[in-house]
N, C-alpha and C positions, 0 to 999 in steps of 0.2 A: 355660911355658903356664899360664894362669890355669884356677884351677877355675871352675866354674859348678856351684853346688850346685840351681839349680833343675832344672837340665838332670838332673842325676843323678836328683833327686825326681822328676821326669816320667818318666824312662826308669822307676825304681821301682815309679812308677804303673800306668805301660803295661806293664808285665811282670807284677805283681800281677793286672792285672785279664785279661791273656791266660790266666794259669794259672788263676783263677778260670772263666773261661769253659770252657777245657779241661774242668776238673772236670766243672763243671755238663753239655757233651756228653757224656762218659763217662758219667757216670749215667745222663742221662736215654738213651740208647742200650740200657743194659744193664738199664733197667726193661721190666718186662710191660706197660706202662703207655704205650712209646714212640711217639710219635705223630709222621710225618715231617712235615718243617719247612713242607712246602708245603700242610698241613694247615690252614685257616683257616674259621672262619665270619662271613662278614661282616668285620668290622674287629679280631676275636678271633681269639686261638689259648689253647691251655694250655701251660703248662710245669710239670713237676712242682717243685714247691715246696722250696726250698733257701734255703740261710742268706744267700745275696745277695740275696732278696727280701724277708727280715724286715722291715728300715725302711719298705719302702712298704708290706707287708703290714699292719703294725702302724698306721699312718698311717690307710691306708682302713677300717680295723677298729678306730679309734678309737669310734665310737659306739656305746653299751653296747646299742642295741635291735638292732645287728648280730648280735650273739651271741647273744642272745634269741629273736629271729625265725628264725635259722637254727639253734636247738638246738645252739649250740658255746658251750664255756666262755668265761669272759671272757679273753682274755688281757691282758697289757700289755707284756711283755717279751720280748725274743729269748728268754730260757732257757726262758719258760714256753712260748712256741712250739715251741721244738727238744722240750721233753719231749712237749708234746703230738702233735707228729709221731711220737715215738717209741712213745709210746703204741697207735698203729695199724697203722701200716706193715709190719712184720714179719708182719702178720694177714694180708696179701693187700691192704691198702690202700692208697689214694694221696690225697695232697693237691696240688691245686693251684693256679696262681696264673692270675687270669685274665688275660693281657694285651693291649691294646689297642695297637694299631700306632702311634699317636699319643698315647695317654696314658700308657702303661706299664700297669704292674698297678694294676687296677680292682677287682680282688675276687677271692673264692676259690671254689673247688668241691672237692668233695672224695667219695671212694666207701670204701666199705667191703665186702668181697667175702665169702661164705659159698656154697662150692660154684658152681653157677651162677645163684648171686642177689646184687643189690648194693643197696646203699642208696646215694642220692647227699643232697649236701646242698651249697646252693650261697648265695654273697652277693656284693651289689655293694655298695662302697662310697658312704657319702651324695652323694659331688660328681659320681657318675656314674650314677645310680638313674634310672629312666624313660626309658632311652633304648635298651632291648631286648636290653641286654649279655647279661644270664642266659640269654634265650633261646638266644643263641648258645652259651655255653658249656655249656649242658646237651644240645645237639643234638651238640657234638664228645665230649662225655661220652658220651653214648649210643653214639656211634658207637666211639670207646674200647672200651666194655663190650662189644659186640657183636665185636670184634678179638681181643678177650682171652676170649672164650666164656662172657661173662655173657648168660644168654638173661631172665632177667626183672629189672628195674630199679624199685624201687620210692624214694620221696620221701615225708617226712611235712612239713605246712604247720599251723602253728598257727592255730585261727582268728581270723580278723581280719586274716592276713597275705594280702590281695587281689591283692599283685604277684606273689607265689610262686604262688599258685594260678593266677594268669594265663600266667605262664611252665610252669605243669604243663598 
């Protein structure tokens, strides 16, 4: 019988993808920020940001003004993004990928908690701004925060960031 290297490579890729999705689903269900799969707001859903999102996250985050307007650090590599996530998640925070049903990852949102209060942040990549996607994500974040026992949510907006002001 002749070996078909392409088939073996395809099967390995399929298995790797299956394993990554299984790990993602397990992490998501174990999180206090779990959102059932059927919870969407318009065309958007939130997914806990994981390594499988890193490439798309960094692509949408490529405009340095996004970090400036969102008050987040400039992240340019997967290692920097991983270190950023590790810096606040243990404190009860979470970082999410904003996922559009047709376009995939379009932005990010996060929450940092203290007792029954939370500070949220959000951003949308330059390719998808001005379409109401942040508003959908913020609605989902507020729903999640309520489920997690958060009674007060806050957000900061820099002067001149009219789009974020409108979202809030």
